[in-house]
Structure formats: structure tokens, C-alpha cells
Backbone as CSV, one residue per row, in Angstrom:
resi,resn,N_x,N_y,N_z,CA_x,CA_y,CA_z,C_x,C_y,C_z
1,MET,37.831,14.906,2.171,37.511,13.930,3.176,37.992,12.548,2.773
2,VAL,39.084,12.504,2.099,39.661,11.240,1.676,40.185,10.505,2.898
3,GLY,39.920,9.217,2.948,40.434,8.408,4.037,39.464,8.229,5.193
4,LEU,38.332,8.908,5.170,37.367,8.733,6.247,36.539,7.482,5.991
5,LEU,36.299,6.736,7.045,35.542,5.505,6.939,34.509,5.497,8.054
6,PRO,33.231,5.270,7.726,32.233,5.205,8.795,32.606,4.155,9.830
7,ILE,32.360,4.451,11.060,32.768,3.576,12.162,32.174,2.175,12.019
8,HIS,30.931,2.083,11.609,30.280,0.780,11.573,30.369,0.081,10.229
9,SER,31.110,0.602,9.277,31.135,0.012,7.940,31.762,-1.378,7.897
10,GLY,32.761,-1.643,8.681,33.393,-2.954,8.652,33.557,-3.522,10.037
11,PHE,32.848,-2.989,10.991,33.035,-3.351,12.389,32.535,-4.760,12.694
12,VAL,31.396,-5.128,12.129,30.792,-6.428,12.413,30.675,-7.199,11.112
13,GLU,31.040,-8.461,11.152,30.859,-9.288,9.966,29.376,-9.414,9.665
14,SER,29.032,-9.360,8.395,27.618,-9.352,8.020,26.907,-10.652,8.373
15,GLN,27.624,-11.740,8.499,26.995,-13.020,8.799,27.120,-13.411,10.280
16,SER,27.454,-12.466,11.149,27.641,-12.816,12.556,26.311,-13.170,13.206
17,LEU,26.340,-14.185,14.031,25.134,-14.663,14.703,24.505,-13.592,15.599
18,PRO,25.285,-12.846,16.398,24.663,-11.801,17.215,23.934,-10.743,16.377
19,LEU,24.480,-10.384,15.235,23.832,-9.401,14.370,22.521,-9.938,13.811
20,VAL,22.527,-11.160,13.344,21.314,-11.786,12.811,20.264,-11.908,13.914
21,ALA,20.685,-12.300,15.113,19.752,-12.425,16.237,19.164,-11.070,16.612
22,LEU,19.994,-10.038,16.618,19.523,-8.700,16.952,18.510,-8.195,15.924
23,ILE,18.776,-8.434,14.666,17.837,-8.028,13.612,16.524,-8.786,13.763
24,ALA,16.595,-10.080,14.081,15.381,-10.884,14.261,14.558,-10.390,15.448
25,VAL,15.220,-10.073,16.554,14.505,-9.555,17.734,13.881,-8.199,17.430
26,ALA,14.625,-7.341,16.736,14.095,-6.021,16.378,12.883,-6.145,15.462
27,ALA,12.963,-7.024,14.478,11.850,-7.212,13.550,10.626,-7.781,14.266
28,THR,10.854,-8.731,15.160,9.742,-9.338,15.901,9.080,-8.319,16.824
29,GLY,9.886,-7.578,17.565,9.336,-6.558,18.463,8.578,-5.483,17.707
30,THR,9.127,-5.057,16.578,8.465,-4.036,15.782,7.165,-4.568,15.186
31,ALA,7.163,-5.839,14.771,5.942,-6.443,14.225,4.843,-6.489,15.284
32,VAL,5.213,-6.810,16.523,4.227,-6.830,17.614,3.679,-5.417,17.851
33,LEU,4.571,-4.426,17.932,4.119,-3.036,18.110,3.241,-2.580,16.952
34,LEU,3.603,-2.973,15.744,2.822,-2.607,14.570,1.425,-3.215,14.642
35,GLY,1.335,-4.459,15.071,0.029,-5.098,15.240,-0.825,-4.381,16.277
36,LEU,-0.208,-4.013,17.400,-0.945,-3.285,18.435,-1.386,-1.907,17.943
37,ALA,-0.499,-1.227,17.228,-0.845,0.092,16.702,-1.961,-0.008,15.678
38,PHE,-1.912,-1.032,14.835,-2.975,-1.212,13.850,-4.303,-1.490,14.546
39,GLY,-4.266,-2.292,15.614,-5.480,-2.536,16.402,-6.020,-1.244,16.997
40,GLY,-5.130,-0.384,17.490,-5.546,0.918,18.012,-6.147,1.791,16.934
41,PHE,-5.561,1.749,15.744,-6.109,2.536,14.639,-7.498,2.047,14.251
42,VAL,-7.689,0.732,14.217,-9.005,0.186,13.860,-10.054,0.636,14.867
43,ARG,-9.684,0.687,16.135,-10.638,1.128,17.172,-10.912,2.623,17.106
44,ARG,-9.858,3.428,16.964,-10.000,4.887,17.027,-10.274,5.533,15.672
45,GLN,-9.722,4.957,14.632,-9.849,5.474,13.270,-9.603,6.978,13.197
46,SER,-8.430,7.369,13.685,-8.066,8.784,13.663,-6.739,8.967,12.936
47,GLY,-6.520,10.186,12.488,-5.302,10.519,11.761,-4.021,10.224,12.523
48,PRO,-3.917,10.653,13.799,-2.676,10.371,14.537,-2.369,8.877,14.646
49,TYR,-3.386,8.050,14.847,-3.156,6.610,14.925,-2.648,6.067,13.591
50,LEU,-3.208,6.559,12.491,-2.754,6.135,11.175,-1.297,6.545,10.942
51,LEU,-0.932,7.744,11.388,0.443,8.207,11.238,1.414,7.369,12.074
52,ILE,0.991,6.959,13.259,1.839,6.100,14.098,1.998,4.723,13.449
53,VAL,0.928,4.199,12.858,1.027,2.926,12.131,2.045,3.064,10.995
54,ALA,1.977,4.161,10.256,2.917,4.388,9.153,4.353,4.505,9.678
55,ALA,4.539,5.169,10.813,5.876,5.297,11.403,6.419,3.923,11.804
56,LEU,5.566,3.076,12.360,6.011,1.736,12.742,6.267,0.857,11.523
57,ILE,5.562,1.110,10.421,5.883,0.404,9.172,7.287,0.792,8.718
58,ALA,7.623,2.082,8.833,8.969,2.533,8.476,10.015,1.889,9.387
59,LEU,9.703,1.758,10.678,10.626,1.114,11.612,10.805,-0.368,11.267
60,PHE,9.714,-1.033,10.921,9.802,-2.439,10.507,10.605,-2.569,9.209
61,ALA,10.423,-1.614,8.306,11.161,-1.627,7.039,12.666,-1.507,7.280
62,ARG,13.067,-0.778,8.332,14.494,-0.682,8.663,15.050,-2.070,9.002
63,SER,14.290,-2.851,9.766,14.731,-4.212,10.088,14.796,-5.066,8.828
64,ALA,13.831,-4.892,7.935,13.831,-5.641,6.679,15.055,-5.283,5.839
65,VAL,15.368,-3.990,5.773,16.559,-3.554,5.027,17.808,-4.176,5.633
66,ALA,17.901,-4.190,6.952,19.064,-4.804,7.614,19.145,-6.291,7.285
67,GLY,18.011,-6.965,7.319,17.989,-8.391,6.981,18.403,-8.646,5.540
68,PHE,17.899,-7.819,4.629,18.280,-7.971,3.223,19.753,-7.655,2.998
69,THR,20.294,-6.752,3.798,21.720,-6.435,3.676,22.565,-7.606,4.153
70,VAL,22.186,-8.210,5.271,22.932,-9.351,5.813,22.893,-10.520,4.837
71,THR,21.766,-10.720,4.152,21.667,-11.845,3.220,22.270,-11.531,1.857
72,GLY,22.667,-10.270,1.638,23.341,-9.915,0.400,22.447,-9.380,-0.700
73,PHE,21.153,-9.224,-0.431,20.238,-8.699,-1.444,20.359,-7.186,-1.613
74,VAL,20.865,-6.513,-0.592,21.015,-5.058,-0.624,22.480,-4.734,-0.321
75,SER,23.085,-3.863,-1.128,24.481,-3.476,-0.894,24.552,-2.508,0.289
76,MET,25.757,-2.307,0.810,25.925,-1.385,1.932,25.561,0.047,1.540
77,THR,25.851,0.442,0.314,25.482,1.789,-0.137,23.974,1.940,-0.150
78,GLU,23.281,0.978,-0.758,21.816,1.017,-0.771,21.262,0.958,0.650
79,HIS,21.900,0.147,1.491,21.476,0.012,2.887,21.468,1.369,3.584
80,HIS,22.548,2.114,3.428,22.643,3.410,4.104,21.635,4.414,3.560
81,VAL,21.447,4.432,2.262,20.464,5.347,1.673,19.062,4.994,2.166
82,LEU,18.710,3.711,2.117,17.388,3.284,2.571,17.218,3.511,4.073
83,GLU,18.230,3.152,4.849,18.159,3.278,6.303,17.926,4.725,6.731
84,HIS,18.708,5.638,6.182,18.573,7.036,6.585,17.328,7.679,5.992
85,GLY,16.911,7.233,4.825,15.644,7.696,4.266,14.469,7.274,5.140
86,LEU,14.511,6.041,5.630,13.459,5.572,6.533,13.503,6.305,7.872
87,ASP,14.699,6.663,8.331,14.819,7.467,9.557,14.095,8.798,9.397
88,VAL,14.311,9.451,8.269,13.665,10.742,7.999,12.149,10.562,7.955
89,ALA,11.688,9.529,7.275,10.251,9.275,7.182,9.657,8.998,8.562
90,LEU,10.341,8.185,9.356,9.855,7.842,10.692,9.708,9.091,11.565
91,VAL,10.736,9.919,11.584,10.698,11.139,12.393,9.589,12.077,11.908
92,ALA,9.475,12.237,10.599,8.444,13.111,10.049,7.047,12.607,10.406
93,LEU,6.841,11.302,10.351,5.531,10.741,10.676,5.189,10.903,12.154
94,VAL,6.156,10.704,13.031,5.898,10.881,14.469,5.598,12.348,14.782
95,ILE,6.379,13.252,14.209,6.114,14.681,14.424,4.740,15.063,13.879
96,ALA,4.389,14.542,12.713,3.068,14.827,12.138,1.956,14.284,13.030
97,ALA,2.153,13.096,13.612,1.140,12.515,14.499,0.939,13.373,15.743
98,VAL,2.031,13.808,16.330,1.935,14.661,17.527,1.284,15.996,17.169
99,TYR,1.713,16.596,16.077,1.148,17.878,15.643,-0.342,17.734,15.366
100,HIS,-0.708,16.683,14.640,-2.127,16.464,14.311,-2.953,16.244,15.571
101,ALA,-2.433,15.457,16.499,-3.165,15.183,17.745,-3.341,16.456,18.571
102,ARG,-2.347,17.323,18.580,-2.438,18.567,19.353,-3.373,19.567,18.700
103,MET,-3.469,19.543,17.381,-4.334,20.491,16.679,-5.797,20.060,16.720
104,VAL,-6.055,18.752,16.722,-7.418,18.244,16.699,-8.031,18.246,18.087
105,SER,-7.274,17.806,19.082,-7.794,17.699,20.445,-7.249,18.828,21.299
106,PRO,-8.130,19.700,21.806,-7.633,20.737,22.711,-7.129,20.111,24.006
107,GLU,-6.196,20.809,24.641,-5.668,20.305,25.904,-6.768,20.197,26.946
108,ALA,-6.717,19.147,27.684,-7.671,18.953,28.777,-7.287,19.857,29.935
109,ASP,-8.278,20.420,30.575,-8.010,21.244,31.757,-7.838,20.329,32.950
110,PHE,-6.751,20.512,33.669,-6.477,19.699,34.842,-6.787,20.508,36.096
111,ASP,-7.678,19.983,36.888,-8.011,20.573,38.177,-7.647,19.559,39.247
112,PRO,-6.443,19.689,39.820,-6.038,18.693,40.828,-6.862,18.734,42.072
């Protein structure tokens, strides 16, 4: 596989204003969702809510990794390892939350 280059590896300059703005918006939006999810967990205090909070922490961490990469604290190699590792964690946590919620709460009977 010599000569293959990931599409996004050099596509955008790391210091571009649109990229920095996008990372800032993503981090802000995720922080708001994380706050709301944490509030839901405090009210419900259930396993699925805790798993969703953890998944949103992983999503926020992705924005942090992107920010650290743009500022030069994290190399592109480390960025990709961390980014995809967080993707795996996020997906696993969401699946675990859904599975846990379905196992704990029986389906409601709907009588239209």
C-alpha cells in the first residue's frame, strides 16, 4: 500500500480559521449536551444515563483532541489513534446504554 495517503491528511491547513471555528462550535455544542445529559443522570440516576454521559465525554474528548492537534500539542499520528479510539469507545457506550435500557425496562404495551 505504498503511496496511499488519507484524503484528509493534508487537505486543510491546521491553522485555518474555518477549522478552528468548527472545532470551537463542536466543543461548545458537545459541552452543552454533556451538561444536559449530566443533569438527566442526576435526576434519574440510572445506568443508561451514566453511559450516555460517558459517551458524550468521549465526544467532547474528540473535540479536545482536534483542538490540541491544531495547536500542535498532538501529532497527526497521535490524533488519528486517539480519534478512532474515542470513536470505538463512543459507539460501545451508546450500544451499552441502549442494551442496558432495553434489558432493565420491559417494553411498554401500546393500546392505540
